[in-house]
N, C-alpha and C positions, 0 to 999 in steps of 0.2 A: 378570399370566392366561395368557397366549397363552406367554410361554416357559417356564410349569409345564408348560401342555397341549403343547407342542412336547417338551418333556426327557421326560415321561411316555413320549409316544407312540417317541420316541427310543429309547428303553428297552425297550421292547415288542417293536421291531420286530429289537432287538438281542438281545433272548433269544431272539426266535424263529431266527436265523441260528445259534445256538451250540446249537440243539436235535439231539439222538440222536435215531434211528430210535425207532420205539416199538413199533407193533402190524404191524409187517409182516416180511415175510423178504424182502430186497431181493434178486434175482438177476440181475445185471447180466452177459450173455454177449455178447464181443468177437469177430468171425468173421474169419478170416486165410484167403485163397485166394491158392495157388498151383499152378501146373502141377502138381505134383507130390504135392501134399498141401494139406489143411484143420489149421488149427488153431484152438482154441477157446481163449479166455482166460475165465475165470468169478470174478467177486467177488462173493459173498454174505455180507450185510450181516445178520443178524439184529438183532431191534429188541430193545429192554428189556422187553420184555412179553411176547415169546413164546421169550426164551431161555430158562426153564424148561421147556416143552416141545420146544426144540431140543436143549437139552444131553445129554441121556441116550439122544439120538438118536446123539452122537457118542465121549462117555463111557461106553462101554458097561459098565466096572467101576467108572463111579462112583468115582472113587478122586481123581478133582479134580484130574487131568492127562489132558491126549490123547497119549497113544502114538504112536509110530509107526506101530503096528498098526492103531490106530483111526483116524489122519488117513489111512492109506491105504486103510482098508474105507471109511470115509464118503467121501471122496472116488471110488472107483470104485461105490458105491451111487449120488451125485450124476449121473456120466458114464451107469450103466446107466440112468436116466432120461428120459436124452438121446436124440433120438431125429436122427439125422442122415442124409440122403441126399444124395448128387449125380444126377444124372441121372437117380432112380427106382431109385440100386442103393446099399442100405443100407450105411455106412460103419460099422467098426468103431473105436472112441475108446483111443487107448494113452494112461494117465496117462502125463505128463510130469516134473509133480511140485505139489506139494498144503503150502501153507504155513496153517497155523492160531494166530489170535490166544491171547494168557493168555486164560483162563475169566473171568479179574475183566471182562476187553475187552468182553467178547462182552454179560455181563450188567450193563453197562455202555451198551449199546448202540452204541461203538465199534470194538468187532472186524468186521473182515472176514477173512472163510477166501477163499484164493486158492489156482484150481486150474487147470492147465494143460493141456491133450490137446490129441493129434494124430492124422490118421488120414493112413495114407497112400492114394495113388492113383494108377491107373498114370499113365501122361503123356496130359493132356489137347488131344484133338484141337484145332484151330483152329476156329472158332465160338462157337454161342451154347451155355450151361450154363444149370442150376437147380439151386441146393443149397437142401433146405426142414431146418429143424429146428426140431422141437418137442420143446419141457419139459415133462417130465409130475414132477419132482418137489415135492414138500410141496406142493401145491397148495390145503388149504384155510389155509394160513401165508404164501402167497407172495406177490408181487409179480413180473412180469416186466420186465427190459429187454433187446433187443438188436438189435446193429449191426455191420455191415462195416468192417474196419478200411481204409484205403488200401491199394492190392497193393505191396507192396514189388519184386514183380513186373513189370514195365514189358511182360509180355505178357495183363494180366489187365487187364481194362475196367471196370469195376463196372458195371450198366446199370438197374439197380433193387430196391428193395427191399421187402417189405411184408410187414405185422404185422395178427394181430387184435387185437381191439380189448385184449386184456390182455395181449398179444405172447408169449404162451406158444406159438405158432405164427411161423412167421417162413419168407419164401420171398428168395433173391437171386437175382437174375438177373446172371448178368455173360458175358463173352465173351473168348476168348484170339484173341488176333492171330497171323495167321500167323505162322512162323519165315521170313524174311527170308534169303537165302544172303548170304555175304559177297564 
């Protein structure tokens, strides 16, 4: 009897581990700061139950294919719904790349939309800086995650991150080390 119960529990947990997203549009944003730019990497994963609400926003002509024009238009729409400011100055995001899964994958809850964007900034002075990000893309369908990446630039030091409880609003405090002459 104990073995049967243990086997059932293991099957239950194994089923949960293979589960697909269901009723949320997970928007994960990764922020990378450097002394001369800010890069954003987004992974958007629509759940099975909301795919039918999302796909008409992407596949505008409803032909079952996502054209490069539809891909770029949707990626720009996502970026338009993001507000990024560095030291109270609004940044203009430029689309670098976007990739979309097959529509079948989206309907199965497996597809991930990937968007890369960047914003050039004047070389940052040494000292403390604050980056703020607000995500307003499809709030009625979405859950949000946001996090900073470890800086590749040795001059950048992450000092702290804070988020609202839904992670729609994010604040990154970082420092820029002074340049030391050689």
